[in-house]
C-alpha positions as CSV (number, residue, x, y, z in Angstrom):
1,X,-40.2,-72.0,24.0
2,X,-37.3,-71.9,25.8
3,X,-34.2,-70.1,24.3
4,X,-30.6,-69.5,25.6
5,X,-28.7,-67.2,24.9
6,X,-24.8,-67.8,23.3
7,X,-21.6,-66.5,22.8
8,X,-19.1,-68.4,21.2
9,X,-15.5,-67.7,20.5
10,X,-13.3,-69.8,18.7
11,X,-11.6,-72.1,19.7
12,X,-9.1,-74.6,17.6
13,X,-6.2,-77.5,18.1
14,X,-3.3,-75.5,19.5
15,X,-5.3,-72.2,21.3
16,X,-5.2,-73.7,24.6
17,X,-8.4,-72.0,24.4
18,X,-10.4,-76.1,24.8
19,X,-13.4,-75.6,23.3
20,X,-16.6,-74.2,24.3
21,X,-18.1,-74.3,27.6
22,X,-22.0,-73.9,29.2
23,X,-22.4,-71.5,32.0
24,X,-25.8,-72.8,33.4
25,X,-27.2,-71.5,36.1
26,X,-30.1,-73.0,38.1
27,X,-33.4,-72.3,39.7
28,X,-33.6,-71.1,42.9
29,X,-35.9,-70.2,45.5
30,X,-33.4,-67.5,47.6
31,X,-32.1,-65.1,44.5
32,X,-34.9,-62.2,43.0
33,X,-35.8,-61.9,39.4
34,X,-34.2,-58.5,39.9
35,X,-30.6,-59.5,41.5
36,X,-30.9,-62.5,39.0
37,X,-31.2,-60.3,36.4
38,X,-28.9,-57.0,37.9
39,X,-26.5,-59.9,38.3
40,X,-26.4,-61.0,34.8
41,X,-26.2,-57.2,33.1
42,X,-23.5,-57.3,35.0
43,X,-21.5,-60.3,34.2
44,X,-22.1,-61.3,31.4
45,X,-21.2,-59.2,27.7
46,X,-23.9,-57.8,25.6
47,X,-26.9,-58.5,28.5
48,X,-28.6,-55.8,29.8
49,X,-31.7,-55.9,32.5
50,X,-34.4,-56.2,30.3
51,X,-32.5,-59.3,28.5
52,X,-31.0,-60.4,32.4
53,X,-35.4,-60.8,33.2
54,X,-36.2,-62.1,29.9
55,X,-33.5,-65.1,31.1
56,X,-34.7,-65.2,34.8
57,X,-37.9,-66.2,33.4
58,X,-36.1,-68.8,31.5
59,X,-34.2,-69.9,34.8
60,X,-37.9,-70.3,36.9
61,X,-39.2,-72.1,34.0
62,X,-36.9,-74.5,33.4
63,X,-34.5,-74.9,36.4
64,X,-32.0,-74.1,34.3
65,X,-30.6,-71.8,31.2
66,X,-27.5,-71.9,29.9
67,X,-26.4,-67.8,29.8
68,X,-23.0,-67.7,27.9
69,X,-20.8,-70.8,26.2
70,X,-17.5,-69.9,25.3
71,X,-13.5,-71.3,26.0
72,X,-12.6,-72.3,29.6
73,X,-10.7,-69.3,31.0
74,X,-14.0,-67.2,30.2
75,X,-16.5,-69.1,31.3
76,X,-13.9,-70.1,34.4
77,X,-14.4,-66.4,35.3
78,X,-18.3,-65.7,34.2
79,X,-19.2,-69.0,36.7
80,X,-17.0,-67.3,39.2
81,X,-18.2,-64.3,39.6
82,X,-21.9,-65.3,39.1
83,X,-21.8,-67.6,42.2
84,X,-19.6,-65.0,44.1
85,X,-22.4,-62.8,43.5
86,X,-25.1,-65.8,45.2
87,X,-26.6,-67.0,42.1
88,X,-26.3,-71.1,41.6
89,X,-24.8,-72.9,39.6
90,X,-24.2,-75.7,37.8
91,X,-20.8,-77.4,36.8
92,X,-19.3,-75.8,33.7
93,X,-20.5,-77.8,30.8
94,X,-19.2,-78.9,27.6
95,X,-20.5,-77.3,24.4
């Protein structure tokens, strides 16, 4: 059974936030579970290392996992931080 960790921030007309966006990490053959788990714990609010390992396992098993959902500006920030740490990222996707 696949689960995702999602954190949704309210966004509506006139907020300028553009609705919810998914930050998606893809499986690859060059990042270790340790690196993925600690990077997720460092970047994504509310994710500790244990949760990072659970997400890393889902990424490995399913090929991808949504690691955060929220408004566009934060989604872009987390996406860039994860990419800059070497994780393989899917394009941002509107939820």
